N, C-alpha and C positions, 0 to 999 in steps of 0.2 A: 149695577145696571148700565147698559149701554144704550144710548139714544141713537136712533136711525135718522139719517138725513131724509128730508121730505115728510117727516112725521111730526105731528104737533107735540110740543114739549109739555109735560105736566105743569099745570098752574101751581104757583107757590106764592106765599106772602111772607115777607121778612121785615124786621125793623130796619129803618134806614137813617142815613145821615141827614135827611131832609126833616127829620122829626116825626114823620109819619111812616106807617108801614107801607111798603110798596108791594102791590099785587101784580104779578106778571100780566094777567089778562087785562088789567087797566091800561096797559101800554099798546094794545091793539091799534093798528093804523100806523105804527112806527116800526122800523126795524130795531131789534134789540141785540146789542153785543154784550154778552155776559162773560166776564173773565173771573176765574177763580184764582186766588193767589194765597200763598201760605201765611204770610204775617206782615202786618203793618210795620213800618220803620226799618225793615231789613234791606240790605243793599239792592238785591235783585228786584224785590217787590217795589221799592221806592223808585228804581229806574223805570220799571214797567208803568207805574202810576204816572210818573212825570212824562213819559213818552205819550201816554193816552191824553194827559193834560195838554201837552203841546200840540196835539192834532185834534183836540176836542171839537173845535169850531168846524173843521172839515167834516167830521162825522155828523155833527148837527146839521150841517148844510145838505147832507145826504139822507135826512130823515132817520138818523140812527141814534138811539139812546145808548149810552155806555153805563153798565152796572158792574161795579167791582164787588166781589163776594169773598169774604174770609170768615174764619171762626172767631176773629177778634171781637170783643164787646164794643158797643157803640162809643163808649168813652174813649177807647183807643182810636177808633175811626175818626172821632172828632179832632183829636190831636194830630193825626196823620193829615187830615184835610187842611187844618189850620197851618201846619208847618210847611206844606208843599203847595198850597193854593189849588187844591183839586176841585175842578168845576163840575164833576159828575158825582152821582150818588154811589155811596158805599153801603152795602147791606151786611148785616151781622147774622151769620148762620152758626151760632154758638153750639148748637146740637148737631151740626153737620148733616142735617136732614136733606137740604137741597143739594149740597155737595155730593151726597150719596146718590140722589136721583140722577144727577148728571154724570156719575161715574168718576168724579174728581176726588173722592175720598178713597185713598188707597194705602196699601202697605208701602212704607218708605224705609230706606236704609241710610244711616249716617254714622260714620265712625264705628261701624260694626254693629250698631244697634238697630233693631227694627221697631217701627212704630207706625201708627195710623196717622195720616195727615193729608192735607190738600196737595194734589199734584197740579202744578200750574197748567190750566186748560182754558180755552176760549171757545165760545159757542155763538154763532150768528143766527138769529131768528128773523124770518120775514115778518111782514105786517100782520099776518094771521097767527103768528106764534109757532110756525113750523120751522124746524131746524134746517138751515141752508148749508151750513159748513161748521165743522168742528176741528179744533186743533188741540191735540193732547201732548203732554210732556213738552210744553212750550219752552223754547229758549228765548229770552227777552230780546236779544239783539236782532233787529230787523223784523220782529213779529208785528209790531203796530203798523209798519208800512205794508206788510203782506195783508193784514186784516183790512186796512184802508183800501188797498187795490182791489180786494175781493168785493167790498161794498160798492166801490165805483163801477165795477164791471156788471153789477146787477141792473 
C-alpha cells in the first residue's frame, strides 16, 4: 500500500514502551513523525534512534511527537530504551500490520537471500493525521536534520 501526501493516514493502535497502547487518533492536535526501522540494537538503527534522541527537544518544541516502530517485541524495546536513554515512544508491530499499511514492509535482499522486512522509512503527519511528507529507503546520515528542517518549515 502506498500512502498519498495530503490524505489522512489510517488509524492504528499498537503496544508501546509507555506501558499503554498508543492510538494514532489520540495524538490529534500534534504533528506526528513516525519512523519505521528494522531492528533494535543494530548499528544503523541505534544511530538513527540516538540522532532522534539528541534532537527530541527540538521536535517537541515544534509540537511534534516522535514514534519509532519496528517488529521487535516490547521486551526488546525496553532494553533498547534503557541502554540508549531514548525519550520517545517505541511501538511494537510484531505482526507488521502497520508497517504494511505504510508500505514499509517490503522484500529485502541481503547476502543473496530474499526476505520480507521493514525498509527504513519516515512519515510526517499534520495535526489532523494527514500525511505531509514521506521519506522511503532512508539513509541514516543527515536524515534527522532533514526531517527537523521540514518540520521547522511548516
